[in-house]
TIRO-2110 file (N, C-alpha, C; in Angstrom, 1 decimal):
// TIRO-2110
56.8, 219.1, 52.6, N, 1, A
58.0, 218.3, 52.5, CA, 1, A
57.6, 216.8, 52.5, C, 1, A
58.3, 216.0, 51.8, N, 2, A
58.1, 214.5, 51.8, CA, 2, A
59.2, 213.9, 52.5, C, 2, A
58.9, 213.1, 53.6, N, 3, A
59.9, 212.4, 54.4, CA, 3, A
59.8, 211.0, 54.1, C, 3, A
60.9, 210.3, 53.8, N, 4, A
60.9, 208.9, 53.6, CA, 4, A
61.6, 208.3, 54.8, C, 4, A
61.0, 207.2, 55.2, N, 5, A
61.6, 206.4, 56.4, CA, 5, A
61.9, 205.0, 55.9, C, 5, A
63.1, 204.6, 55.8, N, 6, A
63.5, 203.3, 55.4, CA, 6, A
63.7, 202.5, 56.7, C, 6, A
62.9, 201.5, 56.9, N, 7, A
63.0, 200.7, 58.1, CA, 7, A
63.7, 199.3, 57.7, C, 7, A
64.9, 199.2, 58.1, N, 8, A
65.6, 197.9, 57.8, CA, 8, A
66.1, 197.2, 59.1, C, 8, A
65.6, 197.6, 60.3, N, 9, A
65.9, 196.9, 61.5, CA, 9, A
64.5, 196.9, 62.3, C, 9, A
64.5, 196.0, 63.3, N, 10, A
63.3, 195.9, 64.1, CA, 10, A
63.4, 196.6, 65.4, C, 10, A
64.4, 197.5, 65.6, N, 11, A
64.7, 198.1, 66.9, CA, 11, A
64.2, 199.4, 67.2, C, 11, A
63.6, 200.1, 66.3, N, 12, A
63.3, 201.5, 66.5, CA, 12, A
61.8, 201.9, 66.3, C, 12, A
60.9, 201.0, 66.8, N, 13, A
59.5, 201.3, 66.6, CA, 13, A
59.1, 202.6, 67.2, C, 13, A
59.5, 202.9, 68.4, N, 14, A
59.1, 204.2, 69.1, CA, 14, A
59.6, 205.4, 68.3, C, 14, A
60.8, 205.3, 67.7, N, 15, A
61.3, 206.4, 66.9, CA, 15, A
60.5, 206.6, 65.6, C, 15, A
60.2, 205.5, 65.0, N, 16, A
59.4, 205.5, 63.8, CA, 16, A
58.1, 206.1, 64.0, C, 16, A
57.4, 205.7, 65.1, N, 17, A
56.1, 206.3, 65.4, CA, 17, A
56.2, 207.7, 65.7, C, 17, A
57.2, 208.1, 66.5, N, 18, A
57.3, 209.5, 66.9, CA, 18, A
57.6, 210.4, 65.8, C, 18, A
58.6, 210.0, 64.9, N, 19, A
58.9, 210.8, 63.7, CA, 19, A
57.7, 210.9, 62.8, C, 19, A
57.0, 209.8, 62.6, N, 20, A
55.9, 209.9, 61.6, CA, 20, A
54.8, 210.8, 62.2, C, 20, A
54.4, 210.6, 63.4, N, 21, A
53.4, 211.5, 64.0, CA, 21, A
53.8, 213.0, 64.0, C, 21, A
55.0, 213.2, 64.3, N, 22, A
55.5, 214.6, 64.4, CA, 22, A
55.5, 215.2, 63.0, C, 22, A
55.9, 214.5, 62.0, N, 23, A
55.9, 215.0, 60.6, CA, 23, A
54.5, 215.3, 60.1, C, 23, A
53.6, 214.4, 60.4, N, 24, A
52.2, 214.5, 60.0, CA, 24, A
51.6, 215.7, 60.7, C, 24, A
51.9, 215.9, 61.9, N, 25, A
51.3, 217.1, 62.7, CA, 25, A
51.8, 218.4, 62.0, C, 25, A
53.0, 218.4, 61.4, N, 26, A
53.6, 219.6, 60.8, CA, 26, A
53.1, 219.7, 59.3, C, 26, A
52.2, 218.8, 58.9, N, 27, A
51.7, 218.8, 57.5, CA, 27, A
52.5, 218.2, 56.5, C, 27, A
53.5, 217.4, 56.9, N, 28, A
54.4, 216.7, 55.9, CA, 28, A
53.8, 215.4, 55.5, C, 28, A
54.2, 214.9, 54.3, N, 29, A
53.9, 213.6, 53.8, CA, 29, A
55.0, 212.7, 54.3, C, 29, A
54.6, 211.4, 54.7, N, 30, A
55.5, 210.4, 55.1, CA, 30, A
55.4, 209.2, 54.3, C, 30, A
56.5, 208.7, 53.8, N, 31, A
56.5, 207.4, 53.1, CA, 31, A
57.4, 206.4, 53.9, C, 31, A
56.9, 205.3, 54.2, N, 32, A
57.6, 204.3, 55.0, CA, 32, A
57.8, 203.0, 54.1, C, 32, A
59.1, 202.6, 54.0, N, 33, A
59.3, 201.3, 53.3, CA, 33, A
60.1, 200.4, 54.3, C, 33, A
59.5, 199.2, 54.5, N, 34, A
60.2, 198.2, 55.4, CA, 34, A
60.8, 197.1, 54.6, C, 34, A
62.0, 196.7, 55.0, N, 35, A
62.7, 195.7, 54.4, CA, 35, A
63.6, 195.0, 55.4, C, 35, A
64.3, 193.9, 55.0, N, 36, A
65.1, 193.1, 55.9, CA, 36, A
64.5, 192.9, 57.2, C, 36, A
65.2, 193.1, 58.3, N, 37, A
64.6, 192.9, 59.6, CA, 37, A
63.5, 193.8, 60.0, C, 37, A
63.4, 194.9, 59.2, N, 38, A
62.3, 195.9, 59.5, CA, 38, A
60.9, 195.3, 59.3, C, 38, A
60.8, 194.3, 58.4, N, 39, A
59.5, 193.7, 58.2, CA, 39, A
59.0, 193.0, 59.4, C, 39, A
59.9, 192.6, 60.4, N, 40, A
59.4, 192.0, 61.6, CA, 40, A
58.5, 192.9, 62.4, C, 40, A
58.6, 194.2, 62.2, N, 41, A
57.7, 195.2, 62.9, CA, 41, A
56.2, 195.0, 62.5, C, 41, A
55.9, 194.3, 61.5, N, 42, A
54.5, 194.0, 61.2, CA, 42, A
53.9, 193.1, 62.2, C, 42, A
54.6, 192.5, 63.1, N, 43, A
54.1, 191.8, 64.2, CA, 43, A
53.6, 192.7, 65.3, C, 43, A
53.9, 194.0, 65.2, N, 44, A
53.6, 195.0, 66.2, CA, 44, A
52.4, 195.8, 65.7, C, 44, A
51.2, 195.7, 66.4, N, 45, A
50.0, 196.5, 65.9, CA, 45, A
50.3, 198.0, 65.7, C, 45, A
51.1, 198.6, 66.6, N, 46, A
51.3, 200.0, 66.5, CA, 46, A
52.0, 200.4, 65.2, C, 46, A
52.8, 199.5, 64.6, N, 47, A
53.5, 199.8, 63.4, CA, 47, A
52.5, 199.8, 62.2, C, 47, A
51.7, 198.8, 62.2, N, 48, A
50.7, 198.6, 61.2, CA, 48, A
49.7, 199.7, 61.1, C, 48, A
49.4, 200.3, 62.3, N, 49, A
48.3, 201.4, 62.3, CA, 49, A
48.8, 202.7, 61.7, C, 49, A
50.1, 202.8, 61.5, N, 50, A
50.6, 204.1, 60.9, CA, 50, A
50.0, 204.4, 59.6, C, 50, A
49.7, 203.3, 58.8, N, 51, A
49.1, 203.5, 57.5, CA, 51, A
47.8, 204.2, 57.6, C, 51, A
47.1, 204.3, 58.7, N, 52, A
45.8, 205.0, 58.9, CA, 52, A
46.0, 206.5, 59.1, C, 52, A
47.2, 207.0, 59.3, N, 53, A
47.3, 208.4, 59.5, CA, 53, A
47.3, 209.1, 58.2, C, 53, A
46.7, 210.4, 58.2, N, 54, A
46.7, 211.2, 57.0, CA, 54, A
48.1, 211.4, 56.5, C, 54, A
48.3, 211.4, 55.2, N, 55, A
49.5, 211.7, 54.5, CA, 55, A
50.6, 210.7, 54.8, C, 55, A
50.3, 209.5, 55.2, N, 56, A
51.2, 208.4, 55.4, CA, 56, A
51.0, 207.3, 54.4, C, 56, A
52.0, 206.9, 53.7, N, 57, A
51.9, 205.7, 52.8, CA, 57, A
53.0, 204.7, 53.2, C, 57, A
52.7, 203.4, 53.1, N, 58, A
53.6, 202.4, 53.6, CA, 58, A
53.7, 201.3, 52.5, C, 58, A
54.9, 200.7, 52.4, N, 59, A
55.1, 199.6, 51.6, CA, 59, A
56.2, 198.7, 52.2, C, 59, A
56.3, 197.5, 51.7, N, 60, A
57.3, 196.6, 52.2, CA, 60, A
57.8, 195.7, 51.1, C, 60, A
59.0, 195.1, 51.4, N, 61, A
59.6, 194.2, 50.5, CA, 61, A
59.1, 192.8, 50.7, C, 61, A
58.4, 192.3, 49.7, N, 62, A
57.8, 191.0, 49.7, CA, 62, A
58.8, 189.9, 49.9, C, 62, A
60.0, 190.0, 49.3, N, 63, A
61.1, 189.1, 49.5, CA, 63, A
61.5, 189.0, 50.9, C, 63, A
61.6, 190.1, 51.6, N, 64, A
62.0, 190.1, 53.0, CA, 64, A
61.1, 189.3, 53.9, C, 64, A
59.8, 189.5, 53.6, N, 65, A
58.8, 188.7, 54.5, CA, 65, A
58.9, 187.2, 54.2, C, 65, A
59.2, 186.8, 53.0, N, 66, A
59.4, 185.4, 52.7, CA, 66, A
60.6, 184.8, 53.3, C, 66, A
61.7, 185.5, 53.2, N, 67, A
63.0, 185.1, 53.7, CA, 67, A
62.9, 185.0, 55.3, C, 67, A
62.3, 185.9, 55.9, N, 68, A
62.2, 186.0, 57.4, CA, 68, A
61.0, 185.3, 57.9, C, 68, A
60.2, 184.7, 57.1, N, 69, A
59.0, 184.0, 57.5, CA, 69, A
58.0, 184.9, 58.3, C, 69, A
57.8, 186.1, 57.8, N, 70, A
56.9, 187.1, 58.5, CA, 70, A
55.6, 186.9, 57.7, C, 70, A
54.5, 186.5, 58.4, N, 71, A
53.2, 186.3, 57.7, CA, 71, A
52.7, 187.7, 57.2, C, 71, A
52.1, 187.6, 56.0, N, 72, A
51.5, 188.8, 55.4, CA, 72, A
50.0, 189.0, 55.8, C, 72, A
49.4, 187.9, 56.4, N, 73, A
48.1, 187.9, 56.9, CA, 73, A
48.0, 188.9, 58.0, C, 73, A
47.0, 189.8, 58.0, N, 74, A
46.9, 190.8, 59.1, CA, 74, A
47.5, 192.1, 58.8, C, 74, A
48.3, 192.2, 57.7, N, 75, A
48.8, 193.4, 57.2, CA, 75, A
47.7, 194.2, 56.5, C, 75, A
47.4, 195.4, 56.9, N, 76, A
46.3, 196.1, 56.2, CA, 76, A
46.5, 196.2, 54.7, C, 76, A
45.4, 196.2, 54.0, N, 77, A
45.5, 196.4, 52.5, CA, 77, A
46.1, 197.7, 52.1, C, 77, A
46.0, 198.7, 52.9, N, 78, A
46.6, 200.0, 52.6, CA, 78, A
48.1, 200.0, 52.4, C, 78, A
48.7, 199.0, 53.0, N, 79, A
50.2, 198.8, 53.0, CA, 79, A
50.5, 198.0, 51.8, C, 79, A
51.3, 198.5, 50.9, N, 80, A
51.6, 197.9, 49.6, CA, 80, A
52.7, 196.8, 49.8, C, 80, A
52.4, 195.6, 49.3, N, 81, A
53.3, 194.5, 49.3, CA, 81, A
54.1, 194.7, 48.0, C, 81, A
55.3, 195.1, 48.1, N, 82, A
56.1, 195.4, 46.9, CA, 82, A
57.4, 194.8, 46.8, C, 82, A
58.3, 195.6, 46.3, N, 83, A
59.7, 195.2, 46.1, CA, 83, A
60.7, 196.4, 46.3, C, 83, A
61.9, 196.2, 45.9, N, 84, A
62.9, 197.3, 46.0, CA, 84, A
62.5, 198.4, 45.1, C, 84, A
61.6, 198.2, 44.1, N, 85, A
61.2, 199.2, 43.3, CA, 85, A
60.5, 200.3, 44.1, C, 85, A
59.6, 199.8, 45.1, N, 86, A
59.0, 200.8, 46.0, CA, 86, A
59.9, 201.6, 46.8, C, 86, A
61.0, 201.0, 47.2, N, 87, A
62.1, 201.7, 47.9, CA, 87, A
62.7, 202.7, 47.0, C, 87, A
63.0, 202.4, 45.8, N, 88, A
63.6, 203.3, 44.8, CA, 88, A
62.6, 204.5, 44.6, C, 88, A
61.3, 204.2, 44.5, N, 89, A
60.4, 205.3, 44.3, CA, 89, A
60.4, 206.2, 45.5, C, 89, A
60.4, 205.7, 46.7, N, 90, A
60.4, 206.5, 47.9, CA, 90, A
61.7, 207.4, 47.9, C, 90, A
62.8, 206.8, 47.6, N, 91, A
64.1, 207.6, 47.5, CA, 91, A
64.0, 208.7, 46.5, C, 91, A
63.4, 208.4, 45.4, N, 92, A
63.3, 209.4, 44.3, CA, 92, A
62.3, 210.5, 44.7, C, 92, A
61.2, 210.2, 45.3, N, 93, A
60.2, 211.2, 45.6, CA, 93, A
60.4, 212.0, 46.9, C, 93, A
61.1, 211.4, 47.9, N, 94, A
61.3, 212.0, 49.2, CA, 94, A
62.3, 213.2, 49.1, C, 94, A
62.0, 214.2, 49.9, N, 95, A
62.9, 215.3, 50.0, CA, 95, A
64.1, 214.9, 51.0, C, 95, A
63.7, 214.1, 52.0, N, 96, A
64.7, 213.7, 53.0, CA, 96, A
64.4, 212.2, 53.3, C, 96, A
65.4, 211.4, 53.6, N, 97, A
65.3, 210.0, 53.9, CA, 97, A
66.0, 209.8, 55.3, C, 97, A
65.3, 209.1, 56.1, N, 98, A
65.8, 208.6, 57.4, CA, 98, A
65.9, 207.1, 57.4, C, 98, A
67.0, 206.5, 57.8, N, 99, A
67.2, 205.1, 57.8, CA, 99, A
67.2, 204.6, 59.3, C, 99, A
66.3, 203.7, 59.6, N, 100, A
66.2, 203.2, 61.0, CA, 100, A
66.3, 201.7, 61.0, C, 100, A
END
């Protein structure tokens, strides 16, 4: 199963980590897309390290980082700096989507 997690707030880091780790343990693929206030989580090291887990891909909305003045320096290269296109791809490819 492919699980998509749309992160559009900065309030649910523990839930994002828990859901991602649980899905990976079960052998599922996880796609995470951060936008709006969700890009603020890139200030949290635990959020950025999720990209290092097996079967996890991450991307974020470049526009949101600019509008919210979230620096892209320090974001791992494995995390794609993208656009709403990446969100659309996640929604298309995922079997289930969770919005946090």
